[in-house]
One Martini backbone bead per residue (centre of mass of N, CA, C, O) as a GRO file, in nm:
protein
  179
    1MET     BB    1   0.094   0.038   0.026
    2ALA     BB    2   0.058   0.367  -0.076
    3ILE     BB    3   0.160   0.691   0.013
    4ASN     BB    4  -0.023   0.994  -0.067
    5LEU     BB    5   0.102   1.306  -0.055
    6ASN     BB    6   0.018   1.618  -0.047
    7GLU     BB    7   0.203   1.887  -0.138
    8ASN     BB    8   0.031   2.119  -0.012
    9SER     BB    9   0.016   1.996   0.272
   10MET     BB   10   0.322   2.009   0.330
   11LYS     BB   11   0.357   2.316   0.293
   12THR     BB   12   0.158   2.400   0.513
   13LYS     BB   13   0.302   2.260   0.749
   14PHE     BB   14   0.574   2.400   0.716
   15PHE     BB   15   0.472   2.692   0.744
   16PHE     BB   16   0.351   2.656   1.028
   17ILE     BB   17   0.616   2.573   1.170
   18PHE     BB   18   0.779   2.823   1.088
   19CYS     BB   19   0.598   3.034   1.233
   20ILE     BB   20   0.636   2.921   1.518
   21PHE     BB   21   0.941   2.958   1.526
   22ILE     BB   22   0.948   3.268   1.485
   23LEU     BB   23   0.772   3.336   1.729
   24ALA     BB   24   0.958   3.212   1.945
   25ILE     BB   25   1.202   3.390   1.886
   26SER     BB   26   1.066   3.667   1.931
   27VAL     BB   27   0.985   3.621   2.226
   28SER     BB   28   1.273   3.573   2.331
   29ILE     BB   29   1.391   3.848   2.257
   30ILE     BB   30   1.191   4.023   2.416
   31ALA     BB   31   1.244   3.890   2.693
   32CYS     BB   32   1.551   3.965   2.703
   33LYS     BB   33   1.513   4.281   2.701
   34LYS     BB   34   1.392   4.247   2.959
   35ASN     BB   35   1.533   4.409   3.278
   36ASN     BB   36   1.368   4.499   3.527
   37GLY     BB   37   1.376   4.818   3.446
   38THR     BB   38   1.654   4.809   3.291
   39VAL     BB   39   1.959   4.965   3.161
   40PRO     BB   40   2.241   4.991   2.979
   41VAL     BB   41   2.560   5.153   3.079
   42GLN     BB   42   2.819   5.367   2.939
   43LEU     BB   43   3.132   5.531   3.028
   44LEU     BB   44   3.325   5.763   2.851
   45LEU     BB   45   3.660   5.898   2.803
   46THR     BB   46   3.780   6.225   2.705
   47ASP     BB   47   4.004   6.469   2.526
   48ASN     BB   48   4.147   6.765   2.481
   49PRO     BB   49   4.398   6.932   2.381
   50THR     BB   50   4.721   7.011   2.546
   51SER     BB   51   5.032   7.144   2.703
   52TYR     BB   52   5.061   6.936   2.899
   53ASP     BB   53   5.204   6.647   3.012
   54GLU     BB   54   4.995   6.601   3.261
   55VAL     BB   55   4.655   6.476   3.372
   56ASN     BB   56   4.575   6.349   3.687
   57VAL     BB   57   4.287   6.142   3.764
   58HIS     BB   58   4.104   6.029   4.048
   59ILE     BB   59   3.879   5.760   4.018
   60LEU     BB   60   3.630   5.619   4.230
   61ASP     BB   61   3.340   5.719   4.111
   62MET     BB   62   3.017   5.649   3.951
   63LYS     BB   63   2.715   5.837   3.890
   64VAL     BB   64   2.353   5.835   3.860
   65LYS     BB   65   2.065   6.035   3.757
   66MET     BB   66   1.732   6.008   3.751
   67ASN     BB   67   1.389   6.099   3.702
   68ASN     BB   68   1.285   5.932   3.978
   69ASP     BB   69   1.420   6.045   4.252
   70GLU     BB   70   1.617   5.795   4.387
   71GLY     BB   71   1.882   5.905   4.334
   72TRP     BB   72   2.186   5.753   4.332
   73THR     BB   73   2.365   5.545   4.095
   74ASP     BB   74   2.586   5.304   4.094
   75LEU     BB   75   2.869   5.220   3.920
   76GLU     BB   76   3.099   5.035   3.771
   77THR     BB   77   3.417   5.123   3.924
   78LYS     BB   78   3.744   5.182   3.879
   79ASP     BB   79   4.004   5.245   4.080
   80THR     BB   80   4.158   5.525   3.913
   81THR     BB   81   4.430   5.666   3.727
   82VAL     BB   82   4.416   5.924   3.479
   83ASN     BB   83   4.544   6.044   3.178
   84LEU     BB   84   4.383   6.261   2.986
   85LEU     BB   85   4.605   6.278   2.747
   86ASP     BB   86   4.547   5.971   2.646
   87PHE     BB   87   4.238   6.096   2.549
   88GLN     BB   88   4.271   6.191   2.242
   89ASP     BB   89   4.141   6.215   1.936
   90GLY     BB   90   3.900   5.983   2.010
   91VAL     BB   91   4.006   5.863   2.257
   92THR     BB   92   3.900   5.606   2.486
   93ILE     BB   93   3.754   5.517   2.815
   94LEU     BB   94   3.640   5.294   3.037
   95ILE     BB   95   3.485   5.392   3.362
   96ALA     BB   96   3.175   5.285   3.336
   97GLU     BB   97   2.913   5.043   3.444
   98GLY     BB   98   2.557   4.954   3.407
   99ASP     BB   99   2.247   4.933   3.563
  100VAL     BB  100   1.952   5.125   3.507
  101PRO     BB  101   1.687   5.288   3.520
  102GLU     BB  102   1.441   5.368   3.347
  103GLY     BB  103   1.474   5.663   3.136
  104THR     BB  104   1.614   5.967   3.241
  105LEU     BB  105   1.925   6.098   3.224
  106LYS     BB  106   2.038   6.370   3.415
  107GLU     BB  107   2.313   6.272   3.575
  108VAL     BB  108   2.668   6.293   3.636
  109ARG     BB  109   2.915   6.154   3.875
  110PHE     BB  110   3.224   6.244   3.992
  111VAL     BB  111   3.450   6.068   4.212
  112LEU     BB  112   3.726   6.184   4.373
  113GLY     BB  113   4.036   6.165   4.470
  114SER     BB  114   4.374   6.256   4.598
  115ASP     BB  115   4.542   6.156   4.318
  116ASN     BB  116   4.605   6.457   4.194
  117ASN     BB  117   4.783   6.573   3.892
  118ILE     BB  118   5.040   6.785   3.743
  119VAL     BB  119   5.249   6.811   3.448
  120VAL     BB  120   5.515   7.059   3.424
  121GLY     BB  121   5.811   7.039   3.286
  122GLY     BB  122   5.842   6.753   3.458
  123ILE     BB  123   5.660   6.865   3.700
  124ALA     BB  124   5.492   6.781   3.981
  125HIS     BB  125   5.155   6.877   4.079
  126PRO     BB  126   4.916   6.943   4.269
  127LEU     BB  127   4.557   6.889   4.238
  128GLN     BB  128   4.307   7.079   4.309
  129THR     BB  129   3.965   6.953   4.436
  130PRO     BB  130   3.710   7.111   4.501
  131SER     BB  131   3.454   6.890   4.619
  132ALA     BB  132   3.524   6.623   4.447
  133GLU     BB  133   3.565   6.430   4.708
  134GLU     BB  134   3.265   6.460   4.808
  135SER     BB  135   3.033   6.541   4.578
  136GLY     BB  136   3.141   6.595   4.305
  137LEU     BB  137   3.113   6.590   3.956
  138LYS     BB  138   2.870   6.751   3.759
  139ILE     BB  139   2.657   6.635   3.480
  140LYS     BB  140   2.448   6.731   3.245
  141ILE     BB  141   2.213   6.547   3.026
  142ASN     BB  142   1.920   6.452   2.932
  143LYS     BB  143   1.871   6.126   2.856
  144ASN     BB  144   1.702   5.900   2.678
  145LEU     BB  145   1.677   5.570   2.731
  146GLU     BB  146   1.745   5.261   2.603
  147GLU     BB  147   1.738   4.915   2.590
  148SER     BB  148   1.995   4.938   2.488
  149LEU     BB  149   2.300   5.031   2.470
  150ASN     BB  150   2.440   5.309   2.659
  151THR     BB  151   2.669   5.543   2.524
  152LEU     BB  152   2.882   5.777   2.694
  153VAL     BB  153   3.063   6.071   2.616
  154LEU     BB  154   3.318   6.228   2.814
  155ASP     BB  155   3.451   6.558   2.805
  156PHE     BB  156   3.760   6.630   2.955
  157ASP     BB  157   3.877   6.957   2.968
  158ALA     BB  158   4.189   7.036   3.059
  159ALA     BB  159   4.249   7.321   2.947
  160LEU     BB  160   3.981   7.449   3.096
  161SER     BB  161   4.023   7.311   3.402
  162ILE     BB  162   4.290   7.468   3.448
  163LYS     BB  163   4.423   7.658   3.727
  164GLU     BB  164   4.654   7.919   3.788
  165GLU     BB  165   4.780   8.007   4.132
  166ASN     BB  166   5.073   8.079   4.248
  167GLY     BB  167   5.173   7.773   4.152
  168ASN     BB  168   4.887   7.665   4.165
  169TYR     BB  169   4.663   7.390   4.103
  170LYS     BB  170   4.330   7.389   3.964
  171LEU     BB  171   4.017   7.219   3.950
  172ASP     BB  172   3.779   7.336   3.693
  173PRO     BB  173   3.556   7.164   3.550
  174VAL     BB  174   3.521   7.064   3.198
  175ILE     BB  175   3.227   6.886   3.109
  176ARG     BB  176   3.114   6.697   2.826
  177TRP     BB  177   2.861   6.584   2.635
  178LYS     BB  178   2.867   6.348   2.355
  179PRO     BB  179   2.600   6.280   2.142
   0.00000   0.00000   0.00000
């Protein structure tokens, strides 16, 4: 006894199974994107060129403030000292990342340590950072975050941020977000 399968019937069954497969994949992708109301964020640092030998900034912590007024959210930040001048002409460094609540990112805060200095003519000078070690340096952002990875480049302009007064160097930060 020979079984004669209708070719149209086989195509219909194949199409039905294919559609169920595509639907299952789509649901899986959408389910993976939901992340308990959080979205991933990365903060990158760059600098504009300047004439100093080095501008070393000790970064202890990075925080963000969202529009939900729940205070500051800590990001994963490596306690590190960076020479801002190593990150010029489009070169960046990852300084912090983590998941934050969905919504609008209002501000970013740099919390600096005490190991900040500037090298001028081969001589290192302490870099005074008034209030940066306690309250941090704040940058207004106001960016609506998306579900995918949100990467923000922060331009720490060393040339405009350094003030010399009677042989002492003071950090008066000029930091811009590069959308």
